[in-house]
C-alpha positions in Angstrom: -4.4 8.7 5.4 -7.6 8.8 3.4 -6.2 6.2 1.0 -5.2 3.9 3.8 -8.7 4.3 5.3 -10.2 3.4 1.9 -8.0 0.3 1.6 -8.8 -0.9 5.1 -12.5 -0.1 4.5 -12.5 -2.3 1.4 -10.8 -5.3 2.9 -14.1 -7.3 2.8 -14.8 -6.3 -0.8 -12.2 -8.0 -2.9 -13.0 -6.3 -6.2 -13.1 -2.8 -4.7 -9.9 -3.5 -2.7 -8.1 -4.7 -5.8 -9.4 -1.7 -7.8 -8.2 0.8 -5.2 -4.8 -0.7 -5.0 -4.3 -1.0 -8.8 -5.4 2.6 -9.3 -3.2 3.8 -6.6 -0.2 1.9 -8.0 -0.8 3.4 -11.4 -1.0 6.9 -9.9 2.2 6.3 -8.0 4.0 5.3 -11.2 2.9 8.6 -12.8 4.4 10.4 -9.8 7.7 8.7 -10.2 7.5 6.5 -7.2 9.9 3.5 -7.3 9.9 0.3 -5.2 12.4 1.6 -2.7 9.9 4.4 -1.8 7.4 1.8 -0.8 9.8 0.2 1.7 10.5 3.5 3.3 6.8 4.4 3.5 6.0 1.0 5.0 8.6 1.5 7.7 7.2 5.0 8.4 3.6 3.7 8.5 4.4 1.0 11.1 6.4 3.4 13.2 3.5 5.9 13.1 1.0 3.3 14.1 3.3 2.2 17.0 3.6 5.8 18.2 -0.2 6.5 17.8 -1.4 3.4 19.6 1.4 2.7 22.1 0.8 -0.5 24.1 -2.4 -1.2 22.2 -0.3 -1.8 19.1 0.4 -5.4 20.1 2.9 -7.7 18.3 0.0 -9.5 16.7 -1.5 -6.2 15.4 1.9 -5.1 14.2 2.3 -8.3 12.2 -1.2 -8.0 10.8 -0.4 -4.4 9.6 2.9 -5.6 8.1 1.2 -8.4 6.3 -1.5 -6.1 4.9 1.1 -3.5 3.8 3.3 -6.1 2.1 0.3 -7.4 0.1 -0.8 -3.8 -0.8 2.8 -2.9 -1.7 3.3 -5.9 -3.9 0.1 -5.2 -5.9 0.8 -1.5 -6.2 4.3 -2.2 -7.5 2.8 -4.7 -10.0 0.2 -2.2 -11.2 2.9 0.5 -11.5 5.1 -1.8 -13.6 2.2 -2.7 -15.8 1.4 1.0 -16.3 5.0 1.7 -17.1 5.1 -1.1 -19.7 2.0 0.2 -21.4 3.3 3.8 -21.5 6.6 2.7 -23.0 4.8 0.9 -25.8 2.8 3.9 -26.7 
């Protein structure tokens, strides 16, 4: 949850936002996370937010979180793949 808070907190600071996501993607690659794990986590995240916020989690808010998560997921997967390519060349 700390990482999600950091990502959300950096939304208005593009370079910091990008740095956090890239770093996290590389870390996840080292932990053996694969793209299917990101899908499962995204589903669990949205479900958790729905449970936590109930009716306040409007369809618009849900779509905004999904869009944010999809952008983060794509960049984290890209960073993980770049890290994997670098380590395979070493």
